N, C-alpha and C positions, 0 to 999 in steps of 0.2 A: 315425455314432453321435452325434457332437457336434451335428450339425444337428438331430437329433431332440430332443436336450436343449434346444437353443435355442428350439425351437418351443413348449416347455412352460413357458418362463419368463414370469413376469408382471412387467411393467415399466411405470413411469410416467415420462414424459418431460416436462421443463420446462427452459426456457432451453437451455443446452448440457449439462444433467445428465440422467442416467438413474438412476432409483431402482428397483433390482432387488429386488422383494419376495420372490421365491423364494429367491435366494441371499443376501439381506440385504446387498447391496453398493450403495454410492453411487458412480456413475461420472461422470467429467467428461471429455468428448471421448474416451471409451473407457477412461480410466485410473481405477483405484480411488482414492477419496478417503477418508482416514482419518476415522472418526467412531465415537464410543462407542455402545454398544448402546442405552442409554436415549435418547440424542439421536436415534439412527436411528428408534426407535419413535415418538418425538414427531413427527419429520418425516413419518413415514408417516401418522399421524393427521391432521396439518395438510394434507398434500398430497391425501389422499382427500376432504377437505372443502374443496378449493380454492375460494376466493372467499367461502365461508361463514365465519361467526364460530364458532370453536371455543373453548368456555369453558375456563377453568382446571380446573374440576371435571371436565369431560369428559376432558381430557388426563391428569389425575391418576388418574381411574378406569381409563382404558384402558391406561396405561403402568405405573403403580406398583401397581395392584390392592391398595391398602391398606398395602403395605410401604414404609416410608420416605416416606410420602405427605405431603410438605410443599412449599409453594410455592418455597422456596429451591432444591430439587432441580429443579423445573420451570424456574426462571429460569436455572439453570446449564446445563440441556439446551438452552435457546433460544440462549444465548451460544455453546455448542459448535456448534450448527447454523449459526449465522451465520459462525463462523470456518471451518467446513468448506465452506460455499458460497463464501466469500471473493470476494464480488462488489464489494467496495469500496463506493462510494456507492450502487450499485444494490441492495445486500443489504437495505437498509431497505424497499425497494419490494416485496421478495418476502415478507417476514414483517412484517406490520403489527401493532403492539401496540395493543390496545383497552384502555386503562388501567382497571384494576380489574375487568375482565371476562374477557379472554382474548386470542387471537391470530387473525389472518386471513392465510392464504397466498394471495397475490394474483397469482402468475404463472399464465400459461396452461398447462394441462397436457394431455397426450395419454396414453392408456393403451394399452399393447400387451398383449392378453389372451393366455391360455394357448395359443391356436391361432396366435398370431403376427400377428393383424390389429390395426391401430391403431384405437382408438375415440376419436372427437373429443369436444370439450367438450359439444357439443349432445347427443350420445347419452348421455354420462355424466349430464348434468342430467336427461334424460328418465328414465333408469333409476332414478336417485336419487329423483326425484319420485314414481314409482309405488311405490317401496319405502316411502316415508313415507305415501303415500296409503292403502296396504293396512292400515295400523295402525288406520284408522277412528277416530281420536281428534282432538280439536281441534288439539293440537300437531302431529300427523301431517299433517292437512289443510293447516295453515298453512305447514308446512315444504315440503309438496308444491307449494303455490302459488308459493313463492319459487323453487323449482327449475324449475317450468314457465316462470316469467317469465324466468329466466336462459337457459333453452333457447330461448325465443322471441327473446331478445336475440342469441344466437349464430346463429340461423337464422330471420329474420323472415318468411320466405315458406313455412315448413313448417307444415302443419296440426296436427300431433300436439300441439305445445305449447299451442296455443289450445284444442284439444279438451280437453286435460288441465285447463287453467284453468277452462273452462266447467263440466265435470263436478265439479270440486272446489268451485266456488261452489254448485253444485246440491246437493252432499252436505252442505256446511256448513249450508245452510238446511234440508234434509230432516231432518238430525239435530238440528235445533233449537239449533244452536250459534251461528249468526250472525244478525244482524238481517235479516229477510227482504227488506225494501225495497231496501237497499243490495246485498244478496246477489243479488237478481234483476237489478238494473241491471248488476252486474259480470258475471253469467252472460250476459246478452244481449250485452254488448260483446264478450266473448271468443267466444261462439257465432257472432255475426255475422261476425267476422273469419275464423273457421274455415270458415264456409259460403262466404264470398267467395273464399277460397283454393282450396277443393276441390269446391264444390258440395254438394248434399245427399247425404251418405253415410248408411248405416244407423245409425252411431254418433250422428251429429248429429240424425237424425230421432228416435231414441230419447230423447236429451236434451231435444229440443224437446217431445216428447209428455209426458214426465215433468214438465217445467216448466209446460206448459199445465194439467196436473192439479193440482200442489201449489201453484203460485203464483197461477194465474188461475182455477182451478176450472172450466175449460171442458172438462168431462168427455167430451162427445161428440166434440169435435175432438181431444182427447188420444187417445181410443181409435182414431180414424181414422189419426192420425199413427203410433201404435205398430203398428197392423196393417200400415201401409205399410212400416215398417221391417222387420217380419217377412217381408213379401213379398220384400224385397230380400236379406235374410239371415236365414234361419230358425234360425241357430245363434248369434245374438247374445244372450249371457247377460243383459245389463243390460235388454234389452227385456222379457224374461220377469219380471224383478224389478219393473219399472214396471207391467206388466200385473197382477201379483199385487196390488200396492198399489191400483191403480185398480179392479179387479174386487171386491176386498174392500170398498172404500169405497162401491161401488155396491150392495153386498149381493148380488152375483152369486157366491155361494160356490162353486158348481160350476165356474164358469169360472176362478175364482182357483185352485182345486185343479188344474185342467187346465194352467194356466200354470205352476204349481209342478212338475207332472209334466214339462212341456216343459223347464224348467230342469234338472231332475234327469236327464233323458235326455242333455243336453249335458254337464253337469258335476255329478255326484252329490256332489261335495265342495265345491261353491261355498260361500264363507265364510258368507254370510248365509241360505243356503237353509233350514236347519233353524229358524232364528229366524223366517223368513217363514212357515213351516208353522204355528208356534205362533201368530203374529200373526193369520193367517187364521182359525184355529179359535177363538181368543179373541174376535175381533170377530163371528164367527158364533155365539157363545155355546155352543159345544161345549167346555165347560171340562174335562171329563174327558179328551177327546182332546188338548186343548191341554196339559194337565199331563203326559200320557205323552210327547208330543213335546218338551215343555220339558225333561224329564229327559235326553232324547237331545241336545238343543241345548247344554245346559251341560256335558255330558260331552264333546261334540265340540269346543267352544271355551269353556272356563271364563271367559275374560276378555272375550269379546264382550258388550258391554252390552246389545245388542238381545235376544239370546236369553235372557239372565238376567232382564231386566225384563219381557219378555212372559211368561216362566215364572212370575215372582213374581205378576203380575196374575192369571194363570190359577189359581194356588194360592189367592190371596185370594178370588176369586169362586167357586172350587170348595170353599170352606169350610175350607181348611187355612191358617189365619191365621198361626200361629207360623212355619211353614216359609216362608210368603210374606214375612214381615217379615225373615227371615234373608236371603232372596235380594234383596229391595229394598235392604237395607243393603249387601250385597256389590256389587251393581251400582253403587250410589252411590260406594262407596269405590274400586272398580276404575276408574271414569271420573269423577273429581271435577270435570273441566272441562265436564261436561254437566249443568247445574243442574236440568233438569226431572226427572231421575232421583230427586233428593232430594225434589222436590215429590210424586211418587207415593209414595215411602216415607212422607213425612209424612202423606199422605192416609190411608194404611193405618193408621198409628199413631192418627190421630184417630178413625177408624171403630171402633177397638178400645179406646177409652177412655183412650189415652195422650195426652191433649190437651196437657199442658204440653210434652212433647217435640215434638209436632207444631207448636205455636206457636213454639217456639224455632227450628225449621228454617225456618218461614215468615219469622221476623224476619231470619234469616241471608240468605234469598233476597231480601228487600226491600233489605237493605244492598248485596247483590251487584248489584242492579238499577242502582245508581248508576253503576257502571263497566262492567257486562257485560250482554249480552242474556239475559233470562230469559223464556222463552216464556209469555205470559199465559194460554194455553190450559191449561197445567198448574197455574198458580196458581188458575185457576177451579176445577179439580178439587179442589185442596187446600182452598180456602175453602168449597166445597160440603160437603166431608167434615167441616169444623169447624162446620157448621150456619149459615154466613154466606152465605145464598143470594143476597141482593141484591148483595153485594160480588163473589160468584162470577160473577154475570151481567155485572157491570160489567167484569170481567176478560175475559169471553168476548166482549163487545162490542169491547173493545180489541184482542183477538186478531184479530177480523175486520177491524177498521180498519187494524191494523198489517200485516195479510197473513200472520199466522202460518201456516206450512206445515202445522201439525197440524190445521187446520180441516177438512182433507179427511176426518177421522175423525168429523166432527160427527154424522152419521146412524147410525153403527154402534158407537161406543165405549161399552161397558158402564159405564165410569167416569162417564158423564154421565147415567145413568138418573135420579138424584134431580132434577137440574136440568130434565129433560124434562117434568116435571109442572108446572113454573112457566110462567105465561102469557107472561112476557117471553122465554122460550127460543125460542118459535116466531117472534118478531120478529127475534131474532138469526139464526135459520136463514134467514129471508127476506132478511136483509142479505147473505148469502153468494152470492146468485144472480147479482149483477151484478159479482162480483169485488171484490177488496180495494181500498179507497179509496187506499191508499198507492201503488198502481201506476197510478192514473188519469192 
């Protein structure tokens, strides 16, 4: 009976200590170490984020939950932890103070899960990385990158960490969060290491095909690579996602729908599936269907910016302006670290006579450009909505030159309809045929 109970305990091991999370006991060499409840809770948070910086705010939020929430209580808990660990001169090396910011637990840890197996640091970093990645936000992707790098440090010859780094750089660019030139270089470096370690796997082929599409706009080659990935593994979810985007960009609506059906067959609750359905119909100018699917998408995941922003666009082009503005604003507020969402919101405001509000958002984005990447493709849409066609085309030229990953939408995006009547627009399109100058 005791053996069964032991197998279900969750323990984190560091130095000669064992932190038993199930029974809330700190052990040293098998013997209990006295520690107060709040100090124990702080230690758990620090150890779970071992090697990472844990801010004071995060500790206060997780441990005090608003009750007696002051830094003096936190400082007292840290002192109690150091006394409990009692490592003499070594204790300073276990909990490092980052003055004015927080603390870092720097000991090597191993986790014993509920089934009794020990999980090493490499596996913990990988699991944590994918946890952050699935948030699909700037902060989540950047935290995932940090964890993948730490996993690679723990196991330099394992492919998974480099695959994770590669696809994270790919998503940062796909979502219009990072500067595409640097993002592509970082993707290629991590991807090449993964290929060198394991050869061409379906995962690496899929990432390569998607990169050929959005970074280099080599659509024929991209399709060949994605089809080759499917031939190796017909149940690879991300391959269908990449195919939906490629087929939509090529105007091959039926094939995009079939790719969506393929993804639905494998995983009907794939996080971005419903958003991709809306995207496909919006670019195919079936606005009524896009609106109906958009309603499903925002019910399925109210906080996913992709579903809500595609829904907002469908509503706008379907003539439901007030509802569109509501969802543009919600998407922008839910994901404030993705600037192009605000550009689309401002464009809708401008098209509906609210020019002053639109100009204010444009000014904010111009200021943000000083320190952050703001995709010029969406600035072109905003400027076009404000009636500043020449400036809009200048931004579109810059988008091509800088390698904006959004350029893959150039042929099908309804947002560009006004610019398509401009003579310079066709020169811009011609400039996309040889790929972005930034990657030459």
